[in-house]
VOPAGU-2260 file (C-alpha; in pm, 1 decimal, decimal comma):
REM VOPAGU-2260
SITE   aa  ch    i         X         Y         Z
SITE  MET   A    0     610,5   -2185,1   -1702,1
SITE  ASN   A    1     690,3   -1822,5   -1627,0
SITE  LYS   A    2     593,5   -1873,6   -1265,0
SITE  LEU   A    3     827,2   -2177,8   -1239,5
SITE  SER   A    4    1117,4   -1991,6   -1402,0
SITE  GLY   A    5    1060,9   -1704,4   -1158,9
SITE  ILE   A    6    1078,6   -1935,2    -862,9
SITE  ASP   A    7    1391,0   -2096,9   -1003,1
SITE  ARG   A    8    1548,3   -1758,2   -1056,7
SITE  HIS   A    9    1487,0   -1649,3    -697,3
SITE  ALA   A   10    1600,2   -1988,9    -565,0
SITE  ILE   A   11    1926,5   -1938,4    -753,4
SITE  MET   A   12    1966,8   -1592,9    -596,4
SITE  GLY   A   13    1913,1   -1745,0    -254,0
SITE  CYS   A   14    2177,6   -2004,7    -327,9
SITE  VAL   A   15    2411,1   -1730,4    -438,8
SITE  GLY   A   16    2361,7   -1553,8    -104,6
SITE  VAL   A   17    2447,1   -1874,0      86,6
SITE  LEU   A   18    2737,8   -1951,4    -142,2
SITE  PHE   A   19    2876,0   -1596,3     -86,0
SITE  MET   A   20    2862,2   -1651,9     290,3
SITE  VAL   A   21    3037,2   -1995,6     258,1
SITE  LEU   A   22    3313,6   -1860,1      34,4
SITE  TRP   A   23    3365,3   -1544,5     238,6
SITE  LEU   A   24    3388,0   -1731,3     568,9
SITE  SER   A   25    3618,0   -1988,0     415,0
SITE  PHE   A   26    3847,4   -1723,4     274,2
SITE  ASN   A   27    3868,0   -1540,6     603,7
SITE  PHE   A   28    3982,6   -1851,9     787,7
SITE  ASN   A   29    4339,2   -1807,3     663,8
SITE  HIS   A   30    4335,3   -1479,0     475,3
SITE  GLY   A   31    4093,1   -1256,7     673,6
SITE  GLU   A   32    4210,2    -928,5     808,8
SITE  ARG   A   33    4298,1    -943,2    1186,4
SITE  ILE   A   34    4311,1    -670,5    1447,9
SITE  GLN   A   35    4660,7    -528,5    1473,9
SITE  HIS   A   36    4678,5    -531,4    1855,6
SITE  ASN   A   37    4835,5    -838,0    2017,9
SITE  ASP   A   38    4893,2   -1021,9    1684,5
SITE  GLY   A   39    4524,9   -1053,5    1599,2
SITE  LEU   A   40    4393,4   -1115,6    1951,6
SITE  GLY   A   41    4294,9    -763,2    2034,8
SITE  TRP   A   42    4244,3    -639,9    2389,7
SITE  ASP   A   43    3972,0    -848,1    2562,1
SITE  GLY   A   44    4028,9   -1117,3    2299,2
SITE  SER   A   45    4380,2   -1183,7    2428,2
SITE  ALA   A   46    4235,5   -1268,6    2769,5
SITE  TYR   A   47    3973,8   -1501,5    2617,1
SITE  ALA   A   48    4240,6   -1673,9    2407,4
SITE  ASP   A   49    4468,7   -1717,7    2713,7
SITE  TRP   A   50    4182,5   -1878,8    2906,4
SITE  ALA   A   51    4110,8   -2110,2    2612,3
SITE  GLN   A   52    4473,4   -2222,5    2620,4
SITE  ARG   A   53    4474,6   -2298,1    2989,8
SITE  ASP   A   54    4299,9   -2566,3    3195,4
SITE  SER   A   55    3943,8   -2456,3    3277,0
SITE  ILE   A   56    3927,8   -2594,2    3626,8
SITE  GLU   A   57    4259,3   -2428,6    3713,5
SITE  ILE   A   58    4130,5   -2092,0    3593,0
SITE  LEU   A   59    3808,1   -2116,0    3789,7
SITE  ASN   A   60    3975,4   -2228,7    4107,6
SITE  SER   A   61    4243,4   -1955,9    4084,9
SITE  HIS   A   62    3986,3   -1684,0    4166,5
SITE  THR   A   63    4183,6   -1435,7    3958,8
SITE  VAL   A   64    3911,7   -1346,7    3702,5
SITE  SER   A   65    3693,5   -1040,0    3762,9
SITE  GLU   A   66    3311,1   -1065,3    3788,8
SITE  TYR   A   67    3282,8    -903,6    3444,9
SITE  TYR   A   68    3502,0   -1165,6    3273,0
SITE  ILE   A   69    3351,1   -1466,9    3453,7
SITE  GLY   A   70    3034,6   -1354,7    3267,0
SITE  ARG   A   71    3220,5   -1404,0    2938,2
SITE  LEU   A   72    3427,0   -1714,5    3018,8
SITE  LEU   A   73    3201,8   -1988,9    2867,8
SITE  PRO   A   74    3324,1   -1978,9    2502,7
SITE  SER   A   75    3687,0   -2010,7    2620,8
SITE  ILE   A   76    3595,8   -2310,8    2833,0
SITE  ILE   A   77    3412,2   -2475,3    2547,0
SITE  ILE   A   78    3698,0   -2417,4    2304,9
SITE  HIS   A   79    3960,7   -2541,2    2549,0
SITE  ASN   A   80    3781,4   -2867,5    2620,8
SITE  THR   A   81    3664,8   -2926,8    2263,6
SITE  THR   A   82    4010,3   -2876,9    2115,5
SITE  LYS   A   83    4161,3   -3094,9    2386,5
SITE  LEU   A   84    3907,0   -3369,9    2306,7
SITE  LEU   A   85    3985,7   -3346,3    1932,2
SITE  GLY   A   86    4360,5   -3324,9    1987,7
SITE  TYR   A   87    4383,3   -2985,3    1820,7
SITE  ASP   A   88    4677,3   -2788,2    1947,2
SITE  ILE   A   89    4589,2   -2418,3    2027,2
SITE  THR   A   90    4902,7   -2320,6    2210,5
SITE  SER   A   91    5006,3   -2083,8    1930,1
SITE  THR   A   92    4831,8   -1756,9    1853,7
SITE  PRO   A   93    4729,2   -1844,0    1494,1
SITE  ARG   A   94    4584,7   -2172,8    1600,8
SITE  VAL   A   95    4378,1   -2034,8    1894,9
SITE  ILE   A   96    4240,0   -1768,3    1654,9
SITE  HIS   A   97    4144,3   -2046,4    1413,5
SITE  ALA   A   98    3975,2   -2238,4    1690,3
SITE  PHE   A   99    3766,3   -1933,3    1793,9
SITE  TYR   A  100    3688,6   -1864,7    1427,0
SITE  LEU   A  101    3564,4   -2216,6    1358,5
SITE  PHE   A  102    3361,4   -2209,7    1681,0
SITE  ASN   A  103    3190,0   -1888,3    1566,8
SITE  VAL   A  104    3122,5   -2019,6    1214,6
SITE  GLY   A  105    2966,5   -2325,9    1373,9
SITE  LEU   A  106    2739,1   -2104,8    1578,0
SITE  LEU   A  107    2634,3   -1921,2    1261,8
SITE  VAL   A  108    2529,0   -2257,7    1107,5
SITE  ILE   A  109    2306,2   -2305,4    1416,3
SITE  ALA   A  110    2167,8   -1953,3    1363,1
SITE  ALA   A  111    2080,1   -2038,5    1002,7
SITE  GLY   A  112    1879,5   -2338,7    1130,4
SITE  LEU   A  113    1700,4   -2125,6    1389,4
SITE  LEU   A  114    1616,6   -1877,3    1114,3
SITE  ILE   A  115    1439,2   -2149,1     920,0
SITE  LEU   A  116    1247,3   -2264,6    1228,5
SITE  ILE   A  117    1141,8   -1909,1    1312,2
SITE  GLY   A  118    1027,1   -1855,4     952,9
SITE  ARG   A  119     817,0   -2173,9     969,9
SITE  HIS   A  120     662,6   -2059,9    1293,0
SITE  TYR   A  121     553,5   -1726,6    1133,3
SITE  GLN   A  122     477,0   -1883,2     797,8
SITE  TRP   A  123     701,2   -1644,0     609,8
SITE  ARG   A  124     692,4   -1598,7     236,1
SITE  MET   A  125    1013,8   -1675,9      52,5
SITE  PRO   A  126    1129,3   -1313,2      20,3
SITE  ILE   A  127    1105,0   -1274,0     396,2
SITE  TYR   A  128    1335,2   -1574,1     452,6
SITE  PHE   A  129    1590,7   -1398,6     230,6
SITE  LEU   A  130    1540,9   -1073,7     425,6
SITE  GLY   A  131    1580,2   -1260,1     754,5
SITE  PHE   A  132    1907,6   -1413,2     624,2
SITE  SER   A  133    2024,0   -1064,6     523,4
SITE  ALA   A  134    1924,4    -912,9     864,8
SITE  LEU   A  135    2127,0   -1178,9    1057,4
SITE  PHE   A  136    2428,6   -1226,7     834,3
SITE  PHE   A  137    2478,2    -929,3     604,6
SITE  ASN   A  138    2607,3    -681,4     863,8
SITE  TYR   A  139    2924,6    -550,1    1019,8
SITE  PRO   A  140    2931,6    -790,9    1321,6
SITE  VAL   A  141    2923,2   -1101,4    1098,2
SITE  LEU   A  142    3087,0   -1007,2     768,4
SITE  THR   A  143    3361,0    -787,7     909,4
SITE  ASN   A  144    3417,6    -808,5    1287,1
SITE  LEU   A  145    3385,1   -1192,8    1303,9
SITE  SER   A  146    3710,8   -1220,6    1103,9
SITE  TYR   A  147    3876,1    -902,4    1228,0
SITE  ASN   A  148    3843,5    -983,2    1600,3
SITE  PRO   A  149    3744,9   -1350,4    1617,7
SITE  THR   A  150    3841,3   -1421,9    1977,0
SITE  LEU   A  151    3562,6   -1202,2    2120,3
SITE  THR   A  152    3238,4   -1349,4    2260,4
SITE  ASP   A  153    3020,7   -1145,7    2024,9
SITE  ILE   A  154    2896,2   -1425,1    1800,9
SITE  SER   A  155    2827,1   -1648,0    2096,3
SITE  GLY   A  156    2601,7   -1386,6    2252,3
SITE  TYR   A  157    2446,6   -1310,3    1912,7
SITE  VAL   A  158    2336,6   -1666,6    1843,3
SITE  LEU   A  159    2226,6   -1732,4    2199,5
SITE  GLY   A  160    2012,2   -1418,3    2176,6
SITE  LEU   A  161    1848,4   -1570,6    1864,8
SITE  GLY   A  162    1801,5   -1901,6    2035,9
SITE  ILE   A  163    1638,7   -1740,0    2342,9
SITE  PHE   A  164    1400,1   -1552,7    2111,5
SITE  TYR   A  165    1307,1   -1881,6    1936,6
SITE  ALA   A  166    1251,8   -2057,8    2268,2
SITE  TYR   A  167    1027,7   -1779,6    2387,4
SITE  ILE   A  168     799,1   -1763,2    2080,2
SITE  LYS   A  169     769,0   -2142,3    2072,6
SITE  ASN   A  170     683,5   -2146,1    2442,7
SITE  ARG   A  171     969,2   -2391,4    2525,8
SITE  PHE   A  172    1022,5   -2286,8    2880,4
SITE  ALA   A  173    1301,7   -2535,0    2970,9
SITE  LEU   A  174    1504,6   -2442,2    2657,4
SITE  LEU   A  175    1448,9   -2072,2    2737,3
SITE  VAL   A  176    1588,9   -2112,7    3089,2
SITE  VAL   A  177    1887,2   -2323,1    2976,9
SITE  LEU   A  178    1986,1   -2084,0    2699,5
SITE  SER   A  179    1943,7   -1785,7    2928,4
SITE  PHE   A  180    2168,7   -1944,6    3187,0
SITE  LEU   A  181    2437,0   -2014,1    2928,4
SITE  CYS   A  182    2411,3   -1660,9    2788,3
SITE  CYS   A  183    2479,8   -1518,7    3138,5
SITE  PHE   A  184    2837,6   -1656,1    3101,9
SITE  VAL   A  185    2877,5   -1524,9    2750,1
SITE  TRP   A  186    2699,8   -1187,2    2751,3
SITE  PRO   A  187    2621,6   -1095,8    3118,3
SITE  THR   A  188    2358,9    -827,3    3047,2
SITE  MET   A  189    2135,7   -1089,4    2894,9
SITE  LEU   A  190    2046,0   -1196,0    3254,1
SITE  TYR   A  191    1835,8    -879,0    3284,4
SITE  GLY   A  192    1685,0    -921,1    2939,7
SITE  ALA   A  193    1597,0   -1286,2    2979,4
SITE  LEU   A  194    1441,1   -1259,7    3327,1
SITE  PRO   A  195    1126,8   -1077,4    3202,6
SITE  MET   A  196    1075,6   -1339,6    2935,0
SITE  ILE   A  197    1116,0   -1622,3    3190,1
SITE  MET   A  198     913,1   -1469,1    3470,8
SITE  LEU   A  199     641,3   -1275,0    3294,2
SITE  GLY   A  200     545,2   -1532,4    3037,3
SITE  ARG   A  201     350,6   -1504,5    2715,8
SITE  ALA   A  202      21,3   -1339,7    2814,9
SITE  SER   A  203     -53,3   -1116,2    2518,7
SITE  VAL   A  204     -69,7    -743,0    2578,1
SITE  ALA   A  205    -356,1    -544,0    2423,1
SITE  ASN   A  206    -231,2    -319,1    2143,3
SITE  ARG   A  207    -405,1      16,7    2168,0
SITE  PRO   A  208    -313,4     363,9    2047,5
SITE  PRO   A  209     -82,8     542,0    2291,8
SITE  SER   A  210    -289,9     721,1    2559,1
SITE  LEU   A  211    -202,4    1038,2    2751,4
SITE  HIS   A  212     -14,3     845,0    3018,6
SITE  SER   A  213     194,8     675,6    2744,2
SITE  HIS   A  214     306,2    1014,0    2612,3
SITE  LEU   A  215     374,6    1153,8    2957,9
SITE  LEU   A  216     568,1     853,4    3091,4
SITE  ALA   A  217     780,9     824,1    2777,4
SITE  LEU   A  218     864,4    1197,4    2799,3
SITE  LEU   A  219     932,0    1169,9    3172,7
SITE  VAL   A  220    1178,6     883,0    3126,9
SITE  ALA   A  221    1365,9    1075,7    2855,6
SITE  ILE   A  222    1386,8    1395,5    3059,7
SITE  SER   A  223    1495,8    1202,7    3367,7
SITE  LEU   A  224    1781,5    1042,0    3183,8
SITE  ILE   A  225    1901,2    1383,3    3057,9
SITE  ALA   A  226    1879,2    1511,7    3418,9
SITE  LEU   A  227    2082,4    1215,3    3538,3
SITE  ALA   A  228    2347,7    1282,7    3271,4
SITE  ALA   A  229    2371,8    1643,7    3378,2
SITE  TYR   A  230    2395,3    1547,4    3744,8
SITE  LEU   A  231    2678,3    1298,0    3679,4
SITE  TYR   A  232    2864,5    1548,0    3462,0
SITE  ALA   A  233    2835,0    1816,2    3725,2
SITE  ASN   A  234    2980,4    1573,8    3982,8
SITE  GLY   A  235    3290,1    1502,7    3777,0
SITE  LEU   A  236    3200,0    1193,0    3573,2
SITE  ARG   A  237    3361,3    1209,8    3236,9
SITE  GLN   A  238    3369,6     979,7    2931,5
SITE  SER   A  239    3647,3     729,3    2894,0
SITE  LEU   A  240    3970,8     848,8    2732,0
SITE  GLY   A  241    3959,2     871,0    2354,9
SITE  THR   A  242    3582,6     891,4    2309,8
SITE  THR   A  243    3436,0    1176,1    2106,3
SITE  VAL   A  244    3377,7    1489,7    2319,4
SITE  PHE   A  245    3053,0    1675,0    2248,3
SITE  LYS   A  246    3053,7    2023,9    2100,4
SITE  LYS   A  247    2888,1    2291,0    2309,0
SITE  GLU   A  248    2743,6    2468,8    2005,0
SITE  ILE   A  249    2538,4    2167,9    1895,9
SITE  LEU   A  250    2470,9    2024,2    2241,2
SITE  PRO   A  251    2115,7    2174,0    2265,2
SITE  LEU   A  252    2016,4    2005,7    1941,0
SITE  SER   A  253    2170,4    1674,6    2061,3
SITE  ILE   A  254    1969,4    1701,1    2382,9
SITE  ILE   A  255    1640,8    1771,8    2200,5
SITE  LEU   A  256    1693,7    1475,4    1962,3
SITE  PHE   A  257    1810,9    1253,3    2256,7
SITE  ILE   A  258    1484,0    1316,8    2433,3
SITE  THR   A  259    1278,8    1280,1    2113,8
SITE  TYR   A  260    1436,7     940,0    2037,7
SITE  ILE   A  261    1361,7     794,9    2377,8
SITE  TYR   A  262    1008,7     939,6    2370,9
SITE  LEU   A  263     930,0     786,9    2029,2
SITE  ALA   A  264    1089,3     455,5    2123,0
SITE  LEU   A  265     898,2     411,7    2448,2
SITE  LYS   A  266     563,1     567,7    2354,6
SITE  PRO   A  267     415,0     262,3    2172,3
SITE  MET   A  268     559,5      26,7    2434,9
SITE  ILE   A  269     406,1     197,2    2742,7
SITE  ASP   A  270      55,4      94,4    2836,2
SITE  VAL   A  271      33,0      38,4    3211,2
SITE  PRO   A  272    -334,5     -72,5    3219,9
SITE  ALA   A  273    -269,5    -332,0    2945,6
SITE  TYR   A  274      37,8    -462,1    3129,5
SITE  LEU   A  275    -152,3    -488,5    3454,0
SITE  ARG   A  276    -425,6    -689,8    3285,1
SITE  ALA   A  277    -166,6    -920,8    3125,0
SITE  SER   A  278      11,1    -960,8    3459,1
SITE  LYS   A  279    -291,8   -1146,0    3598,0
SITE  TYR   A  280    -178,6   -1443,3    3395,0
SITE  ILE   A  281     173,6   -1459,9    3544,6
SITE  LYS   A  282     236,7   -1797,6    3706,2
SITE  VAL   A  283     423,9   -1857,6    4029,6
SITE  ALA   A  284     656,5   -2129,9    3898,5
SITE  PRO   A  285     828,4   -1918,9    3631,1
SITE  VAL   A  286     875,1   -1640,9    3877,1
SITE  VAL   A  287    1042,6   -1880,3    4118,5
SITE  VAL   A  288    1261,5   -2019,6    3836,5
SITE  GLY   A  289    1363,1   -1665,3    3740,0
SITE  ILE   A  290    1463,2   -1583,8    4095,8
SITE  LEU   A  291    1659,5   -1907,5    4122,9
SITE  LEU   A  292    1832,1   -1832,0    3785,5
SITE  TYR   A  293    1935,9   -1484,3    3909,4
SITE  VAL   A  294    2058,3   -1612,6    4244,2
SITE  SER   A  295    2249,8   -1905,1    4094,9
SITE  VAL   A  296    2423,9   -1686,6    3831,4
SITE  LYS   A  297    2526,2   -1432,0    4092,9
SITE  ALA   A  298    2643,9   -1704,0    4333,0
SITE  ILE   A  299    2855,8   -1867,9    4059,5
SITE  VAL   A  300    3010,0   -1539,9    3960,8
SITE  PHE   A  301    3077,1   -1446,5    4323,2
SITE  HIS   A  302    3231,3   -1784,0    4404,6
SITE  PHE   A  303    3471,9   -1812,1    4109,6
SITE  SER   A  304    3566,9   -1449,0    4053,3
SITE  ASP   A  305    3818,5   -1236,0    4237,9
SITE  ARG   A  306    3515,1   -1027,2    4343,0
SITE  THR   A  307    3617,0    -709,8    4157,2
SITE  PRO   A  308    3377,6    -559,0    3900,6
SITE  GLY   A  309    3619,0    -551,8    3609,5
SITE  PRO   A  310    3662,6    -277,2    3347,0
SITE  LEU   A  311    3294,1    -183,1    3306,4
SITE  THR   A  312    3125,3     -60,1    3621,8
SITE  ILE   A  313    2774,7      89,3    3648,4
SITE  THR   A  314    2926,0     438,7    3684,2
SITE  SER   A  315    3153,9     407,8    3377,0
SITE  TYR   A  316    2863,9     260,1    3177,3
SITE  LEU   A  317    2638,6     549,5    3267,7
SITE  GLY   A  318    2906,5     794,3    3156,7
SITE  LEU   A  319    2945,6     613,7    2823,3
SITE  PHE   A  320    2571,8     564,5    2792,5
SITE  THR   A  321    2470,2     927,8    2842,1
SITE  GLN   A  322    2761,0    1154,3    2753,9
SITE  ALA   A  323    2879,2     968,3    2447,8
SITE  SER   A  324    2524,3     964,2    2314,1
SITE  LEU   A  325    2529,7    1347,6    2314,1
SITE  SER   A  326    2853,4    1391,7    2124,0
SITE  ASN   A  327    2662,1    1447,9    1801,7
SITE  PRO   A  328    2285,8    1466,1    1721,5
SITE  LEU   A  329    2140,7    1116,9    1711,1
SITE  ILE   A  330    2483,0     957,0    1704,8
SITE  ASN   A  331    2323,4     636,8    1829,8
SITE  VAL   A  332    2097,5     613,5    1518,8
SITE  VAL   A  333    2393,1     671,8    1288,2
SITE  ALA   A  334    2613,4     415,6    1476,4
SITE  HIS   A  335    2340,9     143,7    1486,1
SITE  ALA   A  336    2253,5     202,5    1117,2
SITE  MET   A  337    2621,8     157,4    1023,5
SITE  HIS   A  338    2653,5    -146,7    1252,5
SITE  TYR   A  339    2338,3    -343,8    1179,6
SITE  GLY   A  340    2253,3    -204,2     837,2
SITE  PRO   A  341    1925,0    -119,7     674,7
SITE  PHE   A  342    1717,9    -340,4     899,5
SITE  TYR   A  343    1771,1    -116,4    1199,9
SITE  MET   A  344    1642,8     173,8     985,7
SITE  ILE   A  345    1345,7     -39,2     874,2
SITE  ALA   A  346    1277,2    -113,9    1242,0
SITE  ILE   A  347    1261,2     260,4    1311,0
SITE  LEU   A  348    1017,5     315,2    1015,1
SITE  LEU   A  349     796,4      21,6    1123,8
SITE  TRP   A  350     835,7      71,6    1498,0
SITE  PRO   A  351     463,6      85,2    1586,1
SITE  ARG   A  352     403,4    -240,2    1400,3
SITE  ILE   A  353     700,5    -404,9    1570,0
SITE  ALA   A  354     584,9    -288,3    1910,7
SITE  ALA   A  355     241,7    -438,6    1832,7
SITE  GLN   A  356     403,2    -766,1    1730,3
SITE  ALA   A  357     605,3    -780,4    2053,4
SITE  LYS   A  358     288,7    -717,8    2255,8
SITE  ALA   A  359     112,5    -999,0    2071,2
SITE  GLU   A  360     397,0   -1234,7    2156,5
SITE  GLY   A  361     356,7   -1172,3    2525,2
SITE  LEU   A  362     427,9    -962,5    2829,8
SITE  GLY   A  363     782,1   -1092,7    2867,5
SITE  LEU   A  364     897,7   -1004,9    2518,0
SITE  SER   A  365     720,5    -668,7    2543,3
SITE  VAL   A  366     927,2    -575,5    2850,1
SITE  PHE   A  367    1244,3    -715,8    2683,1
SITE  ILE   A  368    1194,1    -504,0    2366,6
SITE  ALA   A  369    1097,2    -195,8    2575,2
SITE  LEU   A  370    1413,7    -234,9    2782,9
SITE  PHE   A  371    1644,4    -252,8    2483,4
SITE  ALA   A  372    1455,8      16,8    2300,2
SITE  PHE   A  373    1536,4     245,2    2589,1
SITE  LEU   A  374    1898,5     131,3    2607,7
SITE  SER   A  375    1946,2     180,0    2234,0
SITE  ILE   A  376    1999,4     548,2    2301,5
SITE  GLY   A  377    2352,8     434,9    2382,3
SITE  SER   A  378    2580,2     463,8    2083,3
SITE  GLU   A  379    2806,7     160,5    2134,4
SITE  SER   A  380    2623,2     -77,3    1907,9
SITE  ARG   A  381    2808,9    -390,1    2031,2
SITE  GLN   A  382    2628,4    -352,4    2367,4
SITE  PHE   A  383    2305,1    -467,1    2198,7
SITE  LEU   A  384    2432,5    -774,2    2005,7
SITE  ASN   A  385    2228,1   -1006,0    2222,4
SITE  ALA   A  386    1911,1    -812,5    2159,3
SITE  TRP   A  387    1950,5    -748,7    1787,0
SITE  PRO   A  388    1839,6   -1093,0    1663,3
SITE  ALA   A  389    1502,0   -1059,2    1838,0
SITE  LEU   A  390    1446,4    -712,0    1687,6
SITE  ALA   A  391    1563,3    -835,4    1344,2
SITE  MET   A  392    1313,7   -1124,4    1347,9
SITE  LEU   A  393    1026,3    -897,8    1467,1
SITE  THR   A  394    1118,7    -657,6    1185,1
SITE  CYS   A  395    1097,7    -940,6     925,6
SITE  GLN   A  396     762,6   -1050,1    1068,4
SITE  ALA   A  397     640,1    -685,5    1033,2
SITE  LEU   A  398     754,6    -691,0     671,8
SITE  ASN   A  399     584,1   -1025,8     623,3
SITE  GLN   A  400     253,5    -876,0     744,6
SITE  LEU   A  401     315,1    -564,1     537,6
SITE  GLY   A  402     344,6    -769,7     217,7
SITE  ASP   A  403     -27,5    -749,1     144,7
SITE  GLU   A  404     -29,7    -368,9     176,1
SITE  ARG   A  405     305,5    -267,5      33,0
SITE  LYS   A  406     532,2    -404,2    -232,3
SITE  VAL   A  407     756,9    -622,1      -9,9
SITE  ASP   A  408     854,2    -839,1    -300,5
SITE  TRP   A  409    1172,2    -973,1    -449,9
SITE  TRP   A  410    1282,0    -633,1    -584,7
SITE  PHE   A  411    1247,4    -490,6    -233,1
SITE  THR   A  412    1436,1    -788,9     -93,7
SITE  TYR   A  413    1730,5    -760,4    -334,7
SITE  ALA   A  414    1755,0    -387,2    -281,8
SITE  VAL   A  415    1766,5    -421,4      98,6
SITE  ALA   A  416    2007,8    -711,8      85,7
SITE  GLY   A  417    2236,3    -515,5    -146,2
SITE  MET   A  418    2221,4    -219,8      84,6
SITE  ALA   A  419    2307,0    -443,2     378,0
SITE  LEU   A  420    2615,3    -582,2     198,2
SITE  ILE   A  421    2741,5    -233,4     118,4
SITE  LEU   A  422    2684,9    -104,4     477,6
SITE  SER   A  423    2864,2    -413,4     626,0
SITE  ARG   A  424    3183,8    -275,6     477,5
SITE  PHE   A  425    3331,1    -624,5     433,7
SITE  TRP   A  426    3500,9    -483,8     123,9
SITE  LEU   A  427    3694,3    -215,8     313,8
SITE  SER   A  428    4030,9    -269,8     478,6
SITE  ILE   A  429    4068,1    -154,5     835,4
SITE  ASN   A  430    4445,3    -192,9     877,6
SITE  VAL   A  431    4552,2      98,8     654,7
SITE  GLY   A  432    4853,4     188,2     865,1
SITE  PRO   A  433    5022,2     140,1    1204,5
SITE  TRP   A  434    4810,0     280,6    1491,9
SITE  THR   A  435    4928,6     594,2    1659,8
SITE  GLY   A  436    4710,4     594,8    1975,1
SITE  ASN   A  437    4501,4     888,1    1852,3
SITE  PHE   A  438    4155,2     728,1    1819,1
SITE  GLN   A  439    4003,5    1037,9    1658,1
SITE  ALA   A  440    4240,7    1051,2    1364,8
SITE  PHE   A  441    4333,6     812,0    1084,9
SITE  PRO   A  442    4468,8     545,1    1064,9
SITE  ASP   A  443    4319,8     457,4    1405,0
SITE  GLN   A  444    3980,7     596,6    1307,3
SITE  MET   A  445    3945,3     324,7    1045,6
SITE  LEU   A  446    3864,8      89,6    1337,6
SITE  TYR   A  447    3706,6     334,6    1582,6
SITE  MET   A  448    3466,2     488,8    1333,2
SITE  TYR   A  449    3271,5     166,2    1361,5
SITE  SER   A  450    3190,4     221,4    1732,0
SITE  GLY   A  451    2956,2     510,3    1827,3
SITE  PRO   A  452    3151,6     662,2    2118,9
SITE  TRP   A  453    3467,2     683,5    1912,2
SITE  ILE   A  454    3322,6     805,4    1581,5
SITE  SER   A  455    3500,1    1135,4    1506,8
SITE  HIS   A  456    3305,0    1446,9    1418,4
SITE  GLN   A  457    3433,1    1418,7    1062,2
SITE  MET   A  458    3319,5    1059,6    1018,2
SITE  TYR   A  459    2992,0    1132,7    1188,2
SITE  GLY   A  460    2916,4    1377,2     909,9
SITE  VAL   A  461    3000,6    1119,6     648,0
SITE  PHE   A  462    2792,3     844,9     805,8
SITE  LEU   A  463    2506,9    1083,2     874,6
SITE  ALA   A  464    2482,2    1156,4     504,8
SITE  VAL   A  465    2492,2     782,0     423,9
SITE  THR   A  466    2223,4     711,0     690,3
SITE  LEU   A  467    1993,1     986,9     555,8
SITE  LEU   A  468    2032,7     857,7     201,3
SITE  CYS   A  469    1947,3     502,7     315,6
SITE  PHE   A  470    1646,1     623,8     513,5
SITE  ILE   A  471    1509,6     805,7     206,9
SITE  SER   A  472    1569,1     496,0     -13,5
SITE  LEU   A  473    1395,6     264,7     233,7
SITE  LEU   A  474    1104,8     501,5     286,4
SITE  THR   A  475    1055,3     515,5     -92,1
SITE  LEU   A  476    1064,9     134,0    -121,1
SITE  LEU   A  477     821,3      88,9     167,2
SITE  ARG   A  478     575,7     339,8      27,6
SITE  GLN   A  479     529,3     159,0    -304,7
SITE  PRO   A  480     180,1      14,9    -294,3
SITE  SER   A  481     132,4    -336,0    -421,7
SITE  SER   A  482     -82,1    -326,6    -733,2
SITE  SER   A  483    -211,5    -679,6    -693,7
SITE  PRO   A  484    -146,2    -808,3    -338,3
SITE  VAL   A  485    -343,2   -1131,1    -379,5
SITE  ARG   A  486    -145,9   -1236,5    -690,2
SITE  THR   A  487     189,2   -1155,7    -522,0
SITE  SER   A  488     102,5   -1348,1    -213,0
SITE  THR   A  489       1,7   -1666,7    -397,3
SITE  GLN   A  490     305,1   -1653,1    -617,2
SITE  GLU   A  491     552,0   -1630,2    -333,7
SITE  VAL   A  492     400,3   -1907,0    -108,3
């Protein structure tokens, strides 16, 4: 009887979480806070909305869209043609915002279904399903930015990233290729993340303690990136206007921690002999498909674009990637923790286990995770939206495996979910006053403090304190040993 009432109680809490999402998303349809710029369309969002309002064939044949934006045009095309089919007029700004919002909410419903399928694949216990739900939906991108800036392609890339992960772990090659192709016209950088998964396959990589070459190569990569940053700075490359400029007095500490982060991130992922052994199982057909995918995407972009790179070039990205990441010590960790919530911090604490899980899934996912672990030194958290779902699911699987050793129970689940809700800042208004153009000061900083390169030194100090407090809390929760792991396991199945 007590067992049954316990299950009922937790089921009710799960329903409460789902009901909260339904009510919050419904409320934000008409009453959600919108970005002040361009009447709720924002900067890039105004272009996406304009393309959704115009004929798709006309836009493509006009050859007036840059290569960068051709890589993000698919959601606008889908919304234009779907609303046209349904007879829903999106010529006005409020209605096009509503169309994008409904499209994004529909994608989140698909994400919820994928979460269930992934949990079944891994045979998760019920608390882990709830943790997975919290990891995907209780964060700033979903609870806050979805409503605040709905005409972006963020949620499309987010859900496609989750779908690509699902297709990979289920070994559904055709679905993996199709979703990767679609994602190339939603979130262009996914092309370089998906190619390893397509071409390298699922040959498992032996998980061994890092050897000497693992330490040396990880350190070499970190030092080389710092050397590149110094070289670019010496040759006149500077951060984009408005980003936070580093302080010379704390720059040495920022550099040391920058190197340390990359070293620790890459060390468990680097094992050249293990990768070489796994590469023996690479098949020719997936390699050919990967090459064809790359060529076809580049050909489509080249044909329909105006053949200009757009606002984000490799040079400007490197400036943002390196210099902005040195503005404050471990600014990337603080920014990601505030963007994705406690699950990013749990991923750091369980990183060796997550690396081992990625290796067990296969060579392709191992390279994918290693790539984005390296890129996560960048402090603009939105850049990694397509990779976050894979990391979130691997983190949940690591917690699932940890359940027999530590107390990953319902108390842990509720504590982490509550922390995620608080850090999502859905309860905090962004539009506290008219913007002045000074990104580093309020009221503008209410928006820009959510993006690493623009977090002011003052808000970095605030968020650093919050991040440290969360880390201590999570470490305490994870270190609680389970007094009776067998009993807990059977109760939660």
